[in-house]
C-alpha positions in Angstrom: -29.5 -18.9 -4.7 -26.1 -18.1 -6.0 -23.4 -15.5 -4.5 -20.5 -13.3 -6.4 -18.2 -10.9 -5.2 -15.0 -9.4 -5.5 -12.0 -10.0 -2.6 -8.9 -7.7 -3.3 -5.2 -9.2 -2.2 -3.1 -6.2 -0.9 0.7 -5.9 0.3 4.0 -4.8 -0.2 6.3 -6.3 -2.7 7.1 -9.8 -2.3 4.8 -11.0 0.2 3.2 -13.7 -2.1 0.1 -12.1 -3.2 0.1 -13.5 -6.5 1.5 -17.1 -5.7 -2.0 -16.7 -3.5 -4.0 -16.3 -6.1 -2.8 -19.1 -8.3 -3.0 -21.3 -5.0 -6.7 -20.5 -4.5 -7.9 -20.5 -8.2 -6.1 -23.5 -8.8 -4.1 -22.8 -12.1 -1.6 -20.3 -13.0 -3.3 -16.8 -13.4 -0.7 -14.4 -12.1 3.0 -14.5 -12.9 5.8 -14.6 -10.2 9.2 -14.0 -9.6 11.6 -13.2 -6.5 11.9 -9.4 -8.1 9.6 -6.8 -6.2 6.5 -5.5 -8.5 6.5 -8.2 -10.8 2.8 -7.8 -11.0 1.8 -4.3 -12.6 -1.7 -4.3 -12.9 -5.2 -5.7 -11.2 -5.0 -9.4 -12.3 -8.5 -11.0 -11.8 -8.5 -15.0 -11.0 -12.0 -16.6 -10.9 -13.1 -19.3 -8.6 -16.8 -21.0 -8.8 -17.9 -23.6 -6.3 -20.6 -24.0 -4.3 -22.9 -21.7 -6.1 -20.2 -19.1 -4.6 -18.3 -17.1 -7.5 -15.0 -15.1 -6.0 -13.3 -12.5 -8.3 -9.6 -12.5 -6.5 -7.8 -9.2 -7.4 -4.2 -9.5 -7.5 -2.5 -5.9 -6.9 1.2 -4.6 -7.5 3.0 -4.3 -4.2 2.5 -1.1 -2.3 5.7 0.6 -2.1 7.7 3.6 -2.3 7.8 4.7 -5.7 11.1 5.7 -7.3 9.6 6.3 -10.9 6.1 7.6 -12.3 5.1 3.8 -13.3 6.0 3.0 -9.4 3.3 6.0 -8.7 1.1 4.5 -11.0 1.4 1.0 -9.5 0.5 2.1 -5.9 -2.4 3.9 -7.5 -3.4 0.6 -9.2 -3.0 -1.4 -5.7 -5.3 1.4 -3.8 -8.1 1.8 -6.0 -8.6 -2.3 -6.3 -9.1 -2.5 -2.7 -12.6 0.2 -3.4 -15.8 -1.2 -3.4 -14.8 -5.0 -3.0 -16.3 -7.4 -0.4 -13.3 -8.7 1.1 -9.7 -6.9 1.5 -6.8 -9.6 2.4 -3.7 -7.9 3.7 -0.7 -10.2 3.4 2.2 -9.9 5.6 5.3 -12.0 5.4 5.5 -14.4 8.4 9.4 -14.1 8.5 9.9 -10.5 8.4 9.4 -7.7 11.1 6.1 -5.8 10.4 7.9 -2.2 8.8 6.6 0.7 7.7 5.5 -0.9 4.3 3.1 -3.6 5.8 1.8 -0.6 8.4 0.8 1.5 5.0 -1.3 -1.4 3.6 -2.7 -2.2 7.3 -4.1 1.3 7.2 -5.4 0.9 4.0 -7.3 -2.4 5.3 -8.8 -0.6 8.4 -9.5 2.9 6.4 -11.2 0.8 3.9 -13.8 -0.1 6.1 -14.8 2.7 8.3 -18.3 2.0 7.4 -20.0 -0.9 9.0 -21.4 -1.8 5.7 -18.0 -1.7 4.7 -15.9 -4.9 3.1 -14.9 -7.9 5.5 -11.2 -7.3 6.1 -8.7 -10.1 7.1 -4.8 -10.0 7.7 -3.0 -13.2 6.3 0.4 -14.3 7.6 2.2 -15.6 4.6 5.0 -18.0 4.0 4.6 -20.0 7.0 6.4 -22.8 5.7 9.5 -20.6 6.0 9.8 -20.3 10.0 8.9 -21.9 13.1 5.5 -22.2 15.2 6.9 -19.9 17.4 8.1 -16.9 14.7 4.6 -17.6 13.4 2.5 -17.0 16.5 4.5 -14.0 17.5 4.0 -12.7 14.0 0.1 -12.8 14.5 0.4 -11.2 17.8 2.9 -8.6 16.4 0.3 -7.8 13.6 -2.8 -7.6 16.0 -0.7 -5.2 18.0 0.0 -3.3 14.8 -3.5 -3.4 13.4 -4.6 -1.8 17.0 -2.0 0.9 17.0 -3.2 2.3 13.5 -6.5 2.0 14.8 -6.1 4.0 17.6 -3.8 6.8 15.8 -6.7 6.9 12.8 -9.6 6.6 15.2 -11.1 3.4 13.9 -11.2 1.2 16.8 -14.8 0.4 15.9 -12.8 -1.8 13.0 -10.4 -3.7 14.8 -13.2 -6.1 15.8 -14.0 -7.0 12.6 -10.3 -8.0 11.7 -9.9 -11.5 11.1 -6.5 -13.5 11.1 -5.0 -16.1 8.9 -2.0 -17.8 9.0 -1.2 -19.4 5.9 1.6 -20.9 3.1 0.6 -19.6 -0.2 3.2 -22.0 -2.1 2.2 -25.1 0.0 -1.5 -24.4 0.3 -1.2 -25.0 4.0 -4.1 -23.0 5.7 -5.8 -21.5 2.5 -8.7 -23.5 2.3 -9.9 -21.7 5.7 -9.3 -18.5 4.3 -10.8 -19.4 1.0 -14.2 -20.6 3.1 -13.8 -17.2 5.2 -14.0 -15.2 1.6 -16.7 -17.3 0.1 -19.4 -16.5 3.3 -18.8 -13.2 2.9 -19.9 -12.9 -0.7 -23.3 -11.2 -1.5 -26.2 -12.9 -3.2 -25.9 -12.3 -7.1 -25.7 -13.8 -9.9 -22.3 -15.0 -11.6 -20.3 -12.3 -13.0 -18.4 -14.7 -15.0 -19.3 -17.9 -16.9 -18.4 -20.7 -14.3 -15.9 -22.3 -16.9 -13.8 -19.0 -16.4 -10.7 -18.8 -14.2 -9.4 -15.1 -15.4 -10.0 -12.0 -17.4 -6.7 -11.4 -18.6 -6.7 -11.4 -22.5 -4.6 -14.2 -24.0 -2.4 -11.5 -25.9 -1.5 -9.9 -22.4 -1.3 -13.6 -20.5 1.6 -14.3 -23.8 3.4 -10.9 -22.9 3.3 -11.5 -19.2 4.7 -15.2 -19.7 7.6 -13.5 -21.7 8.1 -10.7 -19.1 8.2 -13.3 -16.3 10.9 -15.3 -17.4 13.2 -12.2 -18.3 12.5 -10.9 -14.5 13.5 -14.4 -13.5 16.8 -14.4 -15.6 17.7 -10.8 -15.5 19.2 -9.2 -12.1 19.3 -6.2 -10.3 16.9 -2.8 -11.7 16.8 -4.5 -15.4 13.4 -6.4 -14.6 12.2 -2.9 -13.7 12.9 -1.4 -17.2 11.2 -4.2 -18.8 7.7 -4.1 -20.7 6.4 -6.8 -22.9 3.7 -6.5 -25.5 2.2 -9.0 -28.4 2.3 -7.1 -32.0 0.9 -9.8 -33.7 -1.3 -12.8 -32.8 -1.9 -14.5 -36.2 -2.4 -18.3 -34.5 0.0 -19.8 -34.3 2.4 -17.3 -34.8 2.9 -15.0 -32.0 5.3 -11.8 -31.9 6.0 -10.1 -28.5 8.1 -7.2 -28.6 10.4 -6.6 -25.5 11.1 -3.0 -24.5 13.9 -1.3 -22.5 14.8 1.7 -21.6 19.1 1.5 -22.9 20.6 0.5 -25.6 22.8 -1.4 -22.9 19.9 -3.1 -21.9 19.1 -4.9 -25.1 22.6 -6.8 -25.0 21.6 -7.9 -21.4 18.5 -9.2 -22.6 19.5 -10.8 -25.8 22.6 -12.6 -24.0 25.7 -13.7 -25.5 25.1 -15.0 -28.7 21.4 -14.5 -28.5 21.3 -17.3 -25.7 19.2 -15.7 -22.8 16.7 -14.5 -25.4 16.4 -18.1 -26.7 16.0 -19.4 -22.9 13.5 -17.0 -22.4 11.4 -18.1 -25.6 11.7 -21.7 -24.7 10.5 -21.1 -21.4 7.7 -19.4 -21.9 6.4 -21.3 -25.0 6.7 -24.6 -22.5 3.6 -23.1 -20.7 1.4 -22.4 -24.1 -0.4 -24.6 -26.4 1.8 -27.2 -28.3 2.5 -26.0 -32.0 2.9 -22.0 -31.0 5.6 -20.0 -32.7 6.5 -17.5 -30.2 9.0 -14.9 -31.8 10.8 -12.4 -29.6 12.1 -8.9 -30.7 14.0 -6.4 -28.7 13.1 -2.7 -29.3 14.7 0.6 -26.7 12.3 2.8 -25.5 14.2 5.8 -24.0 13.2 6.1 -20.1 9.4 4.9 -20.7 8.9 4.2 -16.8 8.8 7.8 -15.8 7.0 8.9 -19.4 3.3 9.4 -18.7 2.8 9.3 -22.9 4.4 5.5 -22.5 2.7 4.5 -19.7 -1.0 5.7 -21.2 0.2 3.8 -24.2 1.0 0.5 -22.3 -2.2 1.1 -20.2 -0.4 1.7 -16.7 
């Protein structure tokens, strides 16, 4: 008998959702960076072991949107929590639970109004960055926030079904217990993906994401939000990635003095690809693409 199902990871930006999915699957599935909203789509990582298959769904950070893109990212995150078997809400062990976290916790509770709803857990992440006392205090704060939200929303019947896990997605501490909880919640089912698969991300999209990750890491302030990458040519071993920005001035920032920044990005991205790949990067300007529905539709957001 095999079991299989879905587990969604939700949270505000920069709480470690992508780091967690990479940790539990065991390979890099989702790109990461210190910049908010690095994840722009629901990325699936697949763990198959002990006759259980879990499809972990990484989601964009739920935030207060300032662009059309931001609104669509929120919709993607909320939709990813529908019709899953487990929902994990991540909060930062070293930061007070604010309005953004409460929005996430509200989504967590409302997703399981029915007794047949998904299993729920609150995951206090980044415990490696703070003291045991602070972690304990954050766990209590999370419990209190869940109770308050439940009282406000008439969801008192859901509270007792919420489990709490302190973890470090970066180091892996505590993640084994979390994974066992998730695996136990999977329903009887045939496997939904081949056993050897670890992600359903198409290769071309993965290459574009590797390039965007390096650009986000090497550029500053608001520029990362203005960057979109897409593969325009994939004739192995030659791959061309187009880097889109919103203004002409941003094009120069992405290229860098003497083309050095773009060269460094290519080297770093290529290092994560199979040997022998020829990666070409081109930079184009697409004015205001973040606020244009036609462009967002074309880019698949």
